[in-house]
Structure formats: C-alpha cells, structure tokens
N, C-alpha and C positions, 0 to 999 in steps of 0.2 A: 333354265335354271339360273343362268348368269343375270338375266333381266330381273328375275324375282329377287335375287340377292341385292341387286343395285337399287331396286325400289324400296326394299326394307331399309337399306342404309340411308337412303334419302328421308324416309319416314323418321328414322332415328334422329337425323339432323334437325328436321323440323320440330320434333318433340323437344329436343334440347333447347332450341331457340325459344319456343313457346314457354318452356319452364323458366328459362332465365328472365324473359320479359315479365312473366307472371310473378316471379319472386321479387323482381325490382318494383313492380306495381304494388304488391302487398307490403313490401318494405317501406315504400313511400307513404302508404296510408298508415302503417304502424308508427311511423315517425311523427305523426300529427301530434302525439302527446308532447314530444320535445318542442315542436313548433308552438304549440299552445302555451307551454311554459314561458317561452320567450315573449309572447305577446299578451300575457295575462294583464299587464298594465293597460294595454289598449282596451281589453274587455271591461276593465273597471274604470277607465278614464272617462272624462267628461268632455264632450264636444260642444262646449258652450261658446256661442258667438252671437253677433248682432242679428244674423238671419234667424237663428233658432229662437232667440228671445223674442224677436218680432213675431214669429209664428205663434207664440203663446199669447202675446199682448194684443194682436189685432182682433181676434174674436171678441175681446172685451168690449169693443165699440158697439157691436150688435147686442152683447149681453146687457148693456145699459137699458136698451129698450125692453128686452125680455123681463128683466127684474122689475123695472118700473111698471110694466103692464100687470105684473103679479100683485103690485100694491094697488094700482088703480082699478083693476078688474074690468076694464072697458072691453077687452076682447076675450072670448071664451078660451080656456086653456087648451081644449081639444083642437080648436081652430089654429091656435098658435103652433101646436105640435104638428098639425097636418101641413101647414104652410112653411114653417121654419125649423121643423124637427131635424132636418138633415144638416143644419148649420153646425160649424165647428164648436160654437160655444156650448152646446148641449153635451158634447163629449168632454170638453175641458172643464165643465162645471163640477164634475165628480172629483177633480183634484184641487179645487180652489176652496179657500176660506173667503167669504164675501159678506158684505152687509151694505144696506142703504140707510144713510143717516140724513136727518133734516139739518138745516143750518144751525139749529140749537143743539145738535148732538144726539137727538133722540133716534133710536133704532126703529126703522119703519118696516123692515121686512122680517126681522127676528129669525134670520136663517141660521144664526150661530148663538152659542151660549155667551154669558157675560165675559168669560175669560178670553174667548176668541175675539169678541168685540173690542176689549181693551187692547189686545195684542195688535189688532188691525190699526188702531189709531195712535198707538204709542210712538214716541219720537224716533227712537232707534229701532229700526225694523229687524226682526229676527227671521224674516222670510227671505228666501232666495230671490224672490222678485215680488214687489208690491207696486200696484198702480192705483192712483187716486184721481177720480174725475170730479170736477166742481161745475155744477150747472146753475145758470142764472134763472130768474123767474120767467123770462121769456123763452126758455128752452135752449138758449145758446150755451155752448160749452165754453166756460170762462178759462179753465186751466186744466192741464194734465200733469201730474207729478209722478215720477218713476224713481224708485230706490230699491234697495235690497242688497244682499251679500254677494250676488253674482255679478251684476253689471257695474262697471266702473263709471266714473263721472262722465266721460265722453260717451259711453254707451247709453247712459241715462238720458243725456241730452238728445242723442239721435232718436231714441225711442219716443221721447216726449214730442219731438217735432214731427216724427212720422205719424204717430197716433192722432195728433191734432190736425194735421193736414188731411189725412184719410177720412177722419170723422166729418170734416166740413165738406169734403168732395163727394161723399157717398150719400145717396138719397133714395134708398129702396126699402125703407121700413115705415112707409107712410100709413100702414094700417094699424100701427101700434101707437100708444100714448107717447108723447114727447116728454122726457124728464124735465122737471123744473124745480128750483129751490131745493136741491138735494145734493148730497155728496156720496158717491159710490166708491167703495174701496175693495180691492181684490188682492189677495195674497196667496202665494203658493210656496210650500216648503221645498227644501232640496230633494227630499225623498220622493215627493209627489212629482216634482219636475223631472227627475230621472225616470220615473215610471211612465209618465206621459210621453217623453221622448222615445223611450224604449218600445212601448206598446203600439203607438199609433203614428207618430209623425215622421221620425227620422230613422226608422229601422233599416230601410234599403239604402238610404243615403250614407248612414254610418258604416254599413257593411261594405259599401263601395270604397269609402275612404280608408277603412281599416284593411281592406284587401290590398290596396296600394302600398300601405305601410308594411303589410305582411310580405309582399313581393320584394321589398328592400331589406328584409330581416336577414341577418347573417346566418341564422340556423336554417331557415327555409332555403336560402341560396346554397348553403353548404350541402344540405341533404340532397337537393335537386341536382346539384353538380355531381355529387358522388354517384348517384344512380345513372345519370346520363353517361358518366365516364365508364361505368361498368358495361352499359349497353354498347358504347363505342368500342371498347376493348373486345367484347364478344363479337361484334361485327367484323373486327379486323382479324381475330384469331381463328374463329370457327371455320372459315373457308380454307384455312391452311390444311385441314384434315380432308384430303381429297376423296376418301371413301364416302363421305357424306354428300359430296357433290353440291354443297351450298355455295351460292354465288354465281352458279352457271345458268340458272333459270332465266327465262326471258324477262321476268319481273324485275330482275336486277340489271337489265341492260337498257335502262331508260336514258335518254339524252341528258347531257350535263346540265343544260339550262333548266330543265324541269326539276332535277334534283336540287339545284341551288335555290330555286323558287320555293320548293317544299320546305327546305331547311329554314329559309327566311320566315315562312309562315309559322312554323313550329316555334321559333324563337320569338317572333313578334306577338304571339298569343300568350306569352308567359303571364301577363297580368290577368287574363281570363282564367288560367289555371288557379292563380292565387285567389280569385273570387270564389271559385268552387270550393277550394280548401277552407276559406273563411266561412262560407255558408255551411259547410259541414261541421266546423268547430263550434259555431254558435247555434247549431241545430236548426237554422232557418230552412235548410234544404230538407231536413227530416220533417219539419212542420208542414212544408208544402206537400210532402208525400202522404200525409195523413188523410188527404182528400180521397185516397184510394181505399180507405177503410181500414188502414193499418193502425195498430196502437203505437205509442211513442217509441218503445224499444224496437219494434219491428221496423218502423219507419227509419229510425236512426241506423239500424243494421243495413237496411237497403241503401241508405245514402252512402255508407262505407263501401258497399258493393259497387255502386255507381262510380265512386272515386277510383276503385281498383280498375274498373273497366276503362275509365278515362285515361289513367296513367298507362295502362297496358297498350292502348291505342297510340298514345304519344310516344312511348318507348319503341313500339313496333315501327312507327314512321321513322324515328331516328335510326333504328337498326337498318331499315331498308335503305335510307339515304346514305349511311356510312358504307354499307356493303356495295352500293352502286359506285361510290367514289373510290372504294378500295381498288377497283380495277384500274384506276389511274396509275397506281404504283406497279401493277403487274404488266399491263399492256404498254405503259409509258407513252411514247409518241403515237403509237397506233390508237390509243384510247381517244385522243383528241380528234384524230382523223375520222374514226368510225362513230364516235358518240357525241360530237359537238356540232350543232347546227352552224354555229358561227364559223368554225374552222373549215368545215366542209364547204360553206359558201365562199370563203376566201380562196380555198384551193380551186374551186370551180372557176372563179373569176380569173385566177392566175393561168389556169389551163387554157381558158378561152383567149386570153391575151397572147399566150405562146402560139396558139394555133394561128391567130391573126398575124403575128410576126413572121411565122414560117411562110404563110401565103405571100406576104409582102416581099420577103426575101427571094422567094422563087420567082415572083413576077418582075421585080425590078433588077435582079441580077447584081453584078459587081458595082454598078453605079450607086445603087441604093446602099450597099454596104459602106462605100467610101463616104457618102453623104451622112449616113448614120454615125460613122466614126467621128467626122468633123463636128457633127451636131452634138454628139456626146461630150466631145472636148469643150465646146463652147458652153454646153450646159453645166459641166463640172466647174468651169471657171466662174460662171455667173452664180452658181450655188455657193461656192466658197466665198466669193466677194459679198454676196448677200448675207451669209451667215456671219462673216466678220463684222459687217455693219450692224446686223441685228443684235449682236452681243456686245456692242460697245457700252462701256460704263460711263454714263453721262454725268455722274456725280463725282467721280474720282479722276485726277490727272487729266483734266480736260485740255489744259494748255499744252501739256507734253504731247498729247495725241495730235493736236493741231500743228504743233511745231514739226513733228515728224512728217506730216503731209506737206508742209510748206518747204521743208528741206528737200524732199523728193522732187517737188515741183521746181525748185531752184536748180537742182542738178540737171533736170531735163532741159530746162530753158538755157542753162549754161552751155550744154552741148550744142544746142541749136545756134546760140549766139556766136560760136566760133566761125560760122559761115558769113557773118556780117561784121561791119565795123561800127564802133560807137553804140553798141546795143547793151552793154553791161549796165549802164546807169538806168536805162529803161527797164531792164529786167529786175533790178533791185526795187525800183518804185512799184513795179507790178507785184512783186512778192509781198511787199508791205501792205499794199491794198488788199491782196488776196487773204493775208493773215487776218486783217481787221474784219473783213467780210465773213470769213469762216468762223471767227470768234463770236461775232454777233449771231450768226446762224445757230451755232451750237448752244449759245446762251438761251436763245428763244426755245430751242429744242429741249433744253434742260428745264426751263420754266413750264413748258407743256407737260413734261414728265412729272414734275412735282405736283402740278394741279391734278393730274390723273391719280397719283398716289394719295393725295389728300381726300379726293372723293371716294376712292376705294376704301380708305381707312374709315371714313364716316359710315359707309355701308357696312363694313365689318363690325362696327360698334353698335349696329342695330338701328341707325338713323335712316329709315327707308323713305322719308319724305323730302330728302334734300333735292335741290334743283341741280341736275348735272350740267356741267359746262357744255355749251353747244359746239365748241371748237377745241379739239385736242391736237390739232396739227396732224403730224404723221401718225398719231395714236388714235385718230378718229375711229378706225375699225374696233379698237379696244373699247373706246367710249360707247359705241353702239352696242357691243356685247354687254357692257356694264349696265346700260339702260335696260336691256332685256333681262339681266339678272335681277335688277331692282324691281321690275314689273313682276317677274316670277316669284320673288320673295314676298311681295305685297299680296299677290294672289294666294300664296300658300298660307300666309298669316290670316287672311280673311277667311279662307276655308277652315282653318283650325278653330278660329273664333266661332264660326257658324256651327261647327261640329260640337264644340263644348256647349254652346247655347242650346242646341237640339237635345243633347244629353240631359242638361239641367231641366229643360221643359218636359222631357219625357218622364223623369222621376217625379216632378211636381204634378203632372197630369194624371199619372198612374195613381199617386197617393190620393189626389183629390177625388177621382172617379170611384176608387174602391172605398174610400173613407165615407163618402156621402151616404150610400145605402147602409153601410155597416153602422154608422152613427145613429141613423134612424131606427134600425133594428134594436140596438142596445137601449135607446131611449124608450121605445114602445114596450120593451120587455119590462123595464122598471115601472112604467105606468100600469102595465097589465098586472104586475104583482100587487100594486096598491089599490087598483080599481075593484069595487064590489058590484057595481052595476053590470048585469049580464049583457045588456045591449051595447054598452060602451066596450065591454070586454070583446064582444064579437067584432065591433068596429076596429079595435086595436089589432085583433087577429088578422082581419082582412088587410090592414095596412102592412102588417108583418109579412103576410104572404106575398104582397106585391113587391116589397123591398127585397125579400129573399130571392124571388124569381129574377128581379133586376140584377142582383149581385151574381146569381148563377149565370145569366146570359153574358154579363161582363167578363167573368172569369173564363167561360168557354171561348169567347171571342179572343181573349188574351192568349190562351193556349193555342188557338188556331193560327193567329198571326205570328206567334213565336215559332211554331213549326214551319209555317210558310216562309218566314224570313230566313230560317236556317236550312231550308230545302229538305226538311225532314218530313216530307209529305208523300204518302203513297198515291200515285196517280193511276187511275183505271181508265186508260184511253179506249175509246170505241168510236164507231161511226155514229155521229149525232146530227140530226136535222136541226140546225141552229134556228131556223125560222120557226119551226113548231115549238121548240123549247122556249123561245122568247114569247110566243103567243100564250103558252101555258102559264108562264110567270105572270103575264098581264092579266089573264083570267082569274088566277088565284088571288091577286091583290086588287081586284076590281072594287071590292068593298072599301078598302082603305083609300083608293083613288077617289071614289065618290065622296067619302067623308072629308077628304081634303079639298073638295070642290074644284077638281082639276079636269080639264078636257084633253084626254090623250089622243093624239093624231098618229095613227100607226101607218107607216109607209114601208111595208115589207114586201119582198118578192112573192109572187104567186107560186113559183115552183119551190121545190125543196133545195136547200143548200147543205150538203153533207160534208162535215168537217171531222177530223180526227181529234176528238176532245174527251175530257172527263166530264160526263154529263152532270154529275153532282156538283163539281166545282164550278162549272159554267152556270148552272142554275143559281148557285150562291152569288156569282158575280152580278147577274141580272137582278136578283132579289135585292141585294144591297143597294144597287143604283136606284131601283124604283122606290124602295123605302126611303132612301135619301131625298128623292124628289118630293115624296108626299110630306116629308117633315119640313123642308125648307123652301118649297116653291110657293109663290104668291097665289092665294086662293082665287078662283074664278079666272084663271089664265090657261092658255093652251100649252101642252107639252108635246114636243115632236120626237118621235122615235123612228129612226130611219135605218135601213140596212141596204147596202149596195155591194156588189161584187165588181172589183176593179182589178184587172190583170190577174194576178195569182193571189189576191188577198180579199178578205171580206171586211168591210168597214161598217161599224155600227155606231150611230151617233144619237145621243139623247140631249135635248136642249129644253131648258125651262127658264122662266123668269123668277129670280130670287125674291123672297119677301124682305130680306135684309140686304143692307149694302155689302157688296162683294169687295172687301178691303183686305183680304188675306193674300198670301203668296201662293200662287197656283202650283209652284214647284214643291211646296211643302205640305199642301193640303192632303196629299196621299200618304204622308208619313203617319206613323202610329200615334194615336191619341191627339191628333191635330184636327181641330174643327173650324169651320167657318164661323161658328158661334163662339167667339172668343171668351165671352163671359161664362160659357158652359152651363147655362141655365136650363137648356133643353135636355130631354131624355136622350140617351145615346152614349155609346162607348167611345166614339171617336176612332173606331177601328174599321168602319164599313168600307170606306174608300181604300184604306190600306190593304184589307183582305182582298177586295176586288182586284187591286193592282197586282198583288202577289200571285193570286191564282191565274190571272191573265198571263203574267210573265212565265209562270211554271208551265204553261201550255204553249209557249213559243210566241205569244202575242204581245201587244203593247197597249197600255192605257194612258191617255193623256187628258188633262183637265185644262180648260181655258175659259176666260171670261171676256165679255164685251159689254161694258157698263153693267147693267143688272142681269145680263144673259149669262147663264151658267151652262157650259157645254162639256160633255164627256164623250170621247171618241175611243172606241176599242177596235183594234185591228188584229184579225186572226189570219194565219197563212192557210191557203187552200190546200186540199189534197190533190195528188196527181191522179189524173183520170177524169172520169165523167163526174161533173158537179151536180147532176140532177138525179141522183139516186142510183146510178149504175155502179158497176164494179170500180173500185178505187184501190189505190196503192198508198199505204201509209208512208 
C-alpha cells in the first residue's frame, strides 16, 4: 500500500513537471506575435548590397546572346531552351524590361511597347537597376553602363568592372550568334527586384541573416530569459516537496562535467533556435511542410506544433541540468566527491601519494623523518626566496631594491672585515662594483620584460603575424608559451574562416542545384501554354517530366543527408554478407558500367564476410560510389574494386582514373553539395559521397577519399563482428 502511494506521488511530480514545461513551451510559441512585432522592419527591409545586385546583373551577360539569337534566328528556339533553359536569365527575364536597339536607335526585338522603350533609354533612370551593353561591329563588347536608384556610384563602378571582366573571360555560348552593332538595355523596377530576391535567390540567405538579428532582439531575449527563469525556479523548488520524490532518480545523478557540457550546448545553440523561430514567422517552415500534402493552414499549424515540441525539449534539458546541479547545494562537499570525475581523480591521486609516503616512513624509520624535516625546511626557504624574486616589480623602485641588496651585502662583508686589517677600502670598492653590476643586470632584465609586454600587447590587439623576439632572457619560457598562443590563435582564425566559407558555399550550391531544374520547369510550362503543335507539346512534357524527377531526386537526397548529419536515422542492423551485397550492386549497375565503357576488376574474397550492418544503408553506400565512378571515370579504363579482411576490420577500396583533373580538396569532397566538377555542369546533387560517408560513420565505419595524380581512391573500413567471420554464429 505504501509503495503504491509512493509511486502515485512520483507520478504526480512528473505530471507537474511536464505541465510546467509544456506551458512554458506553449507560452514561448504564443509570444511569437510579440517577437514578430519587433522585427517587422526586418521583414519589410531591403538587403541590397553589391553581392545581391551582382546576382541580378551577371545573368544579363548570357541574356545578350539569347536575345540576339531571337533576332537573328540562327538557332531554333526549342534547341536553345533544351540546352540553355536552365540558365538564370530565363528566370530573371520575367522581372525585366528589356530591348535591343540598333546604333541608330531602332528597336530590333520589339519586346516592349513604346513607353517602356522610352523609359529604358531616358537619361535619368526610374529603374532600381539599369544595365546597358554596347557591342561593336566585330562582336566585341565596347562598354557596360550601370545606373539606377539602388546602387550608388561606387557600386555602379564595381558592377561595370565585374560585368566587363566576366563577359570577356567566359566563352561557353559558342553555338549562338555573337551580338554586333547593337545596344542592349535591361531595367528592373524596385517591386520586381524585391519579388525576385524573395522568391528565388536570397530566401534562405535572408532568413539566416534575419535569424541572427532576431537572436539579438530585446523582445526575443527577454521572453526566452523569462521562460528559462521559470524552468530554473521550478527545478530548484519542486524537489523541496519530498513527497513527490523529484530529484532523487538516477537520471538526476549524472556527473558534473556532463551536466556542464549539456548546459554549454543548450546555450551555444541559441542561434539555431532563432532560425527555427524565424522560419516559423515567415512561414518558410510551413511551406516546406506542404510537401506532406497539407494545405497552408494545416502546415502552419503543424509548424507551430513542431516549435512547441522544440521548446519543450529545450526546457526539459534545462530543467534536468538545473535539477542535477541543485544537489550541489544539498550535498555540499559530498557532491563534488561523489559526482565530479575531476575531484575524484585528484582525491585518488592524493590517496595514492599518502600510501606511498606511509610505506616510505615505515621503511626508512626515524632517519627518513629527520631528512624529510630538513628537506622541507630547505624547500620552504627556496620557495619563499623564489616567490620573492618572481614577484619583483622591475618597473618601479628598481634602484631602491638594488640599494637594499647592496647594504645587506656591505653589512655582511663588514662583519667579515673585522677579522683582517686594511680591508675596509677594498670592501667599499667591491660594493661599488657590485652595485654597478647589479644595476646593469636589472636594467637588461627590465628591457627584456618591456619587449615581452610589447609583443604581448600586439597579440592582444589582433596582430597575429608579428615576428616574436627570439631571446627574452629569463622570460624565454613565457616567450615560448606566447609563440604557442600565437600559433593556436592563427589556427583558430583559419578554421573559422574555413567554416564561414563552407557555410557560404553550401547556401550558394543548394540555391544553384535546386534553382536549375526549377527554372527549366517554369520556362517549359510557359512554352507549353503558348505552343499549339501537339508534337512539340509532347516534347515539352517529356522535358518537364525529366526535370521534375531530377528535382524530386535532389530533394530526397537533401532530406536524407540532413537526417544522416543530425543522426536522426533509424538503423536496422542485421547480419549482412558484405561480399554478396557488393556483388549484387555490381550486377544491378552492370548496364551503366558498360555504357560508361569501363572495365571493372573485382577482387573479392571467395568466402562470405558477415558483418553487423544495415543492409539498405550499406547498399546505398556501394550504389553511390559505383554511380560516382560511372559519371567521372575516364572511359575505356579499368576500375579496381578490392575487399580484404585485416585483423578485426574489413577494408574495401575502389580505384579509378578520373576523366577530369583532380584539383579539389580531398578533405572537403565528402561535404554536402561539394563536387569535383567545380563548374557543376554535370547531372548530380553533390550529395552522393556525403551520404556514403554519413551512412558509413553511422555504422561505426570510416570512409576516406585520396588522390594520386589522376587516380581517385575511396577506402571504406568496417569493424568486424566477434566470432566466426565465415557465416557461423556471431556476436554483435
């Protein structure tokens, strides 16, 4: 009966905690309206800068060829759409006013009415951005002129120089007519510019920037702090009610170091929470949920529910952390002894030392005690003398300190001189020489100290490239540590720069890879609406089907690598014959291998190798690697696939000769949306190697990529199972 009552009380305690956490989570989500009011200027604000204006301007270089070809008619429009339909200009074209003029001012394309044509050529532009190209008779670009209400004079100059340089350096539109003796003018209004940025180019980038601003907002920080404070108070007060028995469970008896790490992670991920909040406010999260078949309102409601779940988990982790730390005030000293790995390690070391001392005391007897006593006395004297010298102030009262030492020295020698005759004069001379020597010594010591302070100050001001002095005298150990600090700071800065570059490239690559098929789909839909010929309609439909399937595969890969990177993947481990699985993948892709004109050399064990793996994820690893080889290997070359068991690991190696130069960083090629094909002209999501690496690591393995000239090598290592490796009974 008593046990039942105790269990019921504990259930009541857990129910109360869950209710408080749920109320705080719901309250946090309900406060989004207040947060949205504070940041409404961000929602309406313009993120106009040189990079974004450049993103609009650069596709116009290719647009010159497209528009001139429509005038000349040398290349069929269907062929142009098939080959260049995925280019950004076809997407941007919907938002532009544009016209092609002869040198005499005659409109050649007639894409706009007379009012728009006059607006394009008038002196004072009403457009947010206007770009004018002037082509000579030989097809050379004579000049580029940029103006508008958005870019200032410096931005106009930068854009003109960038467009001119990139036009002259790019040469991949050779199948189209080269413009000659024409003037091409493009203009985009402020409303169309905002729509273009919002719908296609900088949605994710703006959300990231706005989320950072949101995290710095006073309302967001105030609301978040309030609910965190409520959770902390609940974690401190609820365990006071002993009947509920909260705080006594094993889950709240975690070591101090783990709790501090968890708190650090919760605080460090605050920017991530702000990004989720922003995605909810601007409904981008709801839009992504519509792929599940939900309407807009249902998707928005589900996004709110996901936010409640997120905050519930965050508050739950904070409640758990504070409850764990609360025992510090209850147990006091015993808490650190029982729940701190560091303190327990120190106590263990002290106890071992005491045991050793007791053994030495018993063995050596009274002699060792006396020696230890005199040794401790000498040690205390040396330590005090060393501490006194160590804390001397070399910048203040230097002469006074030296004078005190000289006086003491004089007194000592005066006592000695009483035992000899005529030694007083010699003692005075000795004291003067000693004073001059010590003064020079302390002056040099002071100079070394100032040099050390100067270099330290330069490092503190952020100058990490200074050449540190090679000799600091007695401060050489400090100088060595200073050099290590300089090296560590340089490394940290380089890692941060690399991290920021990878983030920027990730946003750019995701935008590019998703936008290319989407642009083609939009363009072909417009053509399909206008086309009357049934054969061409069917041709457009087939292209739409290919681009849609391409977009579907890309999105599925994106979701899969996202789940794998966050470790949110359900793994179904089982006994898998990895030799048979690799053979199966090779047989199923034999057709693609033959199409690529490759000669696969399989060097696999004859017997079975049974590993504890997820067969589906392992199949995907081999599939991605073989598909990658068929795409990028040089035709009519041999590909080697080897498998060996060495010690307690299975090594799988795939080697092929690349068709293109291998000039990428092998450490970054397995990152998301990174390709060896830097120009990104080939089909592919850039996720194949990243998915393979993630699935390998989720199964306890390792995947490494290396290159040797044009030889591309991938090595996979899986741990073996304990027991019989040839199909017998095994232990996971």
